[in-house]
N, C-alpha and C positions, 0 to 999 in steps of 0.2 A: 632447445626451443628459443627462437628469437623473441626478445621482450622489448616493448616500446619503452626505452629508458626515459624518454622525456616525460612520460606519465608515471611510471612505476618508481623511478628513482626519487621523484619528488615526495613520495610518501614513505620511502625507506627509513628515514630517521625515526618514524613512529615506532619501529621495532627495536631500535637500539637505545632508546632513552633509558636513563637510569631508573630503576624501580626498587621499591623496598623489598627486602628479602625476609623470609620467615623460617622458623625451625620446622622440622618434620611434624612435631606435635601441634604447632600453630597452624600449619597447612591442613592437617587433618581436622582440627577444630573449625577452621573457617569453611572447609568443604562439607562439614557435617558428616564426616565419614570416620569409621574406625581407624585407629593408627595402623592396625594390621593390614588393612586394605592399601593404605598409602605405602607401607613398607613393601608390600608385594608388587605394587606398580613400579617402585624404584628398582626392585630386583629384576623385573622383566624389561626394564628400560623405557617405560612409558612416562615416568616422572624422573627428571634428571637432577642430580645433585650439582649445585654450583661449586666453583673452586673453593669457596670458603666453607663448604659443608652445609650451607643453607639452601633454600629453595625459592624459586620464582612463584609468587602467589598466583600468577596466571594459570599455574597448573591445577588450580581449583577447578577450572573448566574441564580438564582432562579427567580428573577424579569424578566429576559429575557425569561425564559421558559413560565411564565404566560403570558407575552406580546405576545409570539408566539401563544399561545392558543387563546387569545382574537382576535388577528389579523387574525387567521384562521376562525373566525366567531363563536367561542364557547361563549355563553353568560356568563356574570358575575355570574348569579345565578347558572349556571351549574358548573362553576369552584368551587364555594362555596360548592355545593352538592358533588362534587368529594372528597373534603377534609373531609366534615363532615360525609358523609354516607359510602363512600368506603375507606376512609383512603388514598386516592390517593394524598398524599401531594407531595411537591416538595423540601422540605428542604434538601434532600440528594444531590441535584444537585450541590449546592455551594461547597461541600466538594470534588468534583471530579476535581477541577481546582486549579491551583497555586493561591496563594493570589495575586490579582492584585495590581500593583504598583500605585503610584500617577499619577494623570492626568497632562498633559502638560498645561502650562499657555496659549499657543496659540491654535488656532483652526486648523482643517484640512485644511481650506482655507489658513490660514497663512503658514502652512507647504508647501503646493503646491507652493505658491508664493515665499517662501524662497528658494525652490529648483530650481527655475528658469526653464530652459528647461527640466530638469529631472522631475520636477513636472508634466509635460504634459504626462509623461509615466505612471503615477499612475493609471488612469482609466483602461488602458489595462492590467497592472500588477495585479490589484485587480480582474479583470474579469478572468485572467488566474489562479489566486489563487483559484477561485471559491467562492469568498467572495464579499458581497455587498460593494460598495465604500462608505466610511463614508460620512455623510452629511457635508456640508461646515462648519456649526457652531459646529460640534462635536469636543470635546477635546479628542485626543487619549492619551493612557497611555504613559508615558515617555519611557518605554522599547519598546513599539510598534514603536514609532518614531525612536528610535535608530536602530531597526532592519530594518525598511523601508529605512532609510537613507543609512545604510551600504549596503543593497542589491542593491540599485540603483547605489551607488558610485562604488562598485566593478565591476559590470557588465558594467558600462559606461567606466571604465578603460580598461576592456578586449575587449569591442566591441563598441566603440563610434559611435553613429549613427545607430547601428544595432538593431536586435531584440532578442539578446541573453537573455536579462532580461525577456522578455515575454516567451521565450521557457523554461527557467529554472523555472519560476513561474508556468507555466502550468504543468511541470513535478512534481514539489513539491506539488502543489495543488491536482493533480490527485492521487499521491502516498499517501498523507495524508488522502484524502477522502476515498480511498479504504481501507486503514488500519483502519480508524475509523469505517467504515461500517462493515468491516469484523470482527473486534474485537467484536462489539456489536451483529452481527449476530450469532457468535459462542456462546457468552454469553447467548443470548436469547434461542438458541436451546438447550443448555446444562443445564443452571441454571433454565430456565423456570420461570422467575420472574413474579409475579402478580403486578397489579397496586399498591396495598397497600404496597408491600414490597419495593417499590422504587428502583428497580434494583437488590435487593438481591435475592438469590434463595428462592423460596417459603418456603422451609423447615427451612430456617434461621429465619423466622419471625413468627414461630408458637407461641412463648411465648407472653404472654399478655404485657410484659414490653418492647417489641421490639422498639428500637429507631433508625429509619433509618438514622438519621443524626450522629449517633455515629459509627465511623469506627470500633470499637471493636465488634459491633453487625451487621454491614452491610458490608459483603465482597465486595460488588460492589464498595464501596469507596476505599478500599485498591487495588482493581483491577485497578482502574483508575490511582493510583500512580504507580503501577507496570508497567502498559502500558506506562506511560510517561517516566519512567526511562529506560524501555526496549528500547524504540525508540532511546533515547539519546545514550545508550551504544552500541546498534547495529549499529547505524549510524557511530560511531567512529570506530568500528571494520571493517565495510565494507569499510569505507574511507581509513583506514590503509592498508587493503589488496589491494584495487584498486591502491592506490598511489605506493605501493611497486612494483606491477606488471609493472606499467608504468615507474617507475624509473629504474628498472632492464633492461627493453627494451631500454630505452634511454642510459644507461651506456654501454650496449652491442654494440649498434650502434656506440657510440663514440669510443670504443675500436677497433671495426672493421675498422672505418674510419682512426684511427691512425696506423693501421697495427699491432696492438698488439694481435688481435684475428682473427681467420678465421670466415667468415660469415656463419651462419647456413643455411642449405638448406631451401629455401623459398617454402612454400606450401600454396596454397590459403585456406581461411577459408571455412567451409562447413555449409550448412543450412539443417535442417531436419524438416519435418512436420510429426507428428505422430497422427493418427486419430483412433477412435474406430469404428469398422464396426457395422452397424445396430443400431447406437445410437438413431436415430430418432424413429425407431420402438420400441426400448427399452423404450424410454420416454413415448410413447403412452400406452404401455402395463403395465409398472410398476409405472408410475407417475413421476412428476417433482422432488420430494424429492429424490427418488432413483437415478434418473439420475444425480442430483447434487452430491450425495454421490460418484457415480462412477467417475465423473469428478474430484472430490477432491482426490480420491485414485490414479487416473492416474497422477495427479500433484505430489503427494508424491513419487510415483515410479520414475517419471522423475527426481526429485531432487536427488534421490539416484543413478540413472543410470549415470548422468553427473558428479557426484562429483569427481570421480577419474580421469577423462580425461580433466578437466579444461573447460568443456562446461558449458553452462548456459541456463536456461529456460527463453526465451525472453518474452513470454506471453502465456496465456491460450486462447484456442479457443472454449470453450464450450465442444465439444466432442473430443478435441485434444490439442496438444501443439506445439509451435514453438521453436526449439532449435538452438543454434549457437555453433559452435566448431571452434577451431583454425586450424584443419586439417581434411581431409576426413577420415583418419584412426581412429581418435578419434570418429568421428561421427558414423562410421559403427559399431565400438565396442559397443558404448553406446546404439545405437538404437536397435541392435540385442538383447542386454541384456534387454532393456526396453520391447520389444515385448514379450520376453520369460517370464519376470516378470509379465506382465499383464495377460498372460495366466495362470500362476501359481497362481495368486491372484484371479482367477475366474472372471476377467473382460471380456467384449466382446472382440473378437479378434481384435488386433491392426494391422494397416498397415501403412507403412511409405514410404516417398520419400526423397532421399538425393541428393543434388547437391553441387558441389564445384566451387568456382569462386569469383569474386570481390563482396564485400558486402559493402553497405553504412550504417554506424552506426550513428544514429542521435537520441539524447534525449532518449537513452535506448532502441530504437527499431531498426529494420534492414529493409533495403529497397534494391531494385535493381533487376536485371534480374535473379540473382541466387536464390533469394527468390521466385520469381514467378515460376522459373523452378522447384524448390523443391516441391512447392504446386501442380503443374500440374503432376509431377511424382507420388506424393502420390495418386492422383486420378487413376493412372494406376495399383496400387498395390492391390492385393486381400487380404482377411483376413489372417493375420499371415505373410504377405510378406513384405520384405524390398527391395525396388527397388532403384537402384543407377544409376546416369547418368555416361556416359563413362569418363567424365572429372574427376570424383571422383575416378574412378577405376585405371586410368593410374598411373604408378610408385608407387603403394602401396607396402609397405614392405610385405614380404611373411608371411603367417600365420594370416593375419587380418581376412579373411573370405574366403569362397568358392563362386565363381561367375559363373553364367550361363547366356549366352547371351539371351536376349529377342527380339533382332532385333531393327530396327530403326523405330521410329514412329513420326508422326506429332502431336504436342501439340498446343492447342489454345493459341494464343498470343506469341508463341515462334518461332522465325524465323528458317527455315530449319528443317531437321529431326534430332532427338535426339536418340543416341544409349543408350539402357537401359540394365541393368544387374540385375539379381536376386541374392541378397546376402543371404547366409546362413552361420551359424557358421562353422568355420574351424574344421576339425576333431581333436580330442584331440591327443596330441603327447604322445606316451607311455613313 
């Protein structure tokens, strides 16, 4: 299988860096597994002895995978059969993770006790991360302890006695889980690996000498490193952009307060719901895979539509997307473009509802009456239509769109009557 060396070779050194080694007993202890299980994995070739008779601590992940199989009820004999008959080994798993650091001298129970009142936060934090809480007698890695201490300390400073730590833990855990699942979903769908290839594309393991634990032969290992480095790089760039936006806003407010600048005209944010018409029927007729592909294409179109207006895709809704904008004018421009792009791409007709007003932003999501109103308005729009509430239409700059009144309606859960307008692209100026 040809490999793009310009990309993959750049990460190859991550596999060949020097790592600490451990004895068999130390490996078993760090993996929390019986010595007998590790000895058996050595015997069947799933944990390899290094030339000096010691072991790579990354094999802790291999042992964890086998333990998960056994705990799921798969008998020992069947695990052996998977390896001997199907080549369904697990030695590639260890290479997908960073070399684990040394274990702490203290146990998890010691850590909780040492942290005092902050230690009582750990069960809720681990649950929010989506991870099992360590056993009291378990020795965490030194780097894990450092991260946990830092996490609890910094959020205690920001919000003593509050629940900010759990909120952020939940956000981080959910984001990481979705990324991990999504990465592997796409890999499985495109590479179509077989059990014997241990994550590599099937065509990469055609040769009889294929060694899945060798990163030069198994692209899945290099993909793991690419993914890890990508997340780190992307988080830094996103953090940089977000910080810059907030710093600019804070500086502008300070200059306005000092009388050095005039305040910008204030416009409320806008929320848009964009749905695909007939999505349920489409799913029944064409199947779930086709529907999932359509939903993915809608997300891609949404990303392009909001890029130039400073909007963002808040979340996917299966057959639609929820979008947030800084102003109604941006929302109307972007959504009109998105509806037209969806039609040009051959997707089912899209319809949208837009509302402007106060929005509560919390943990990356949006809440409030404006969000509810936009969702109800979207239900009033027919295929290919963009319907806007009167609050979003008022005081718009000329040339944003053409608006036709639809009258006043009563919407479920929305007090009073709401004036609706149909938005269509403004005529092109000669």
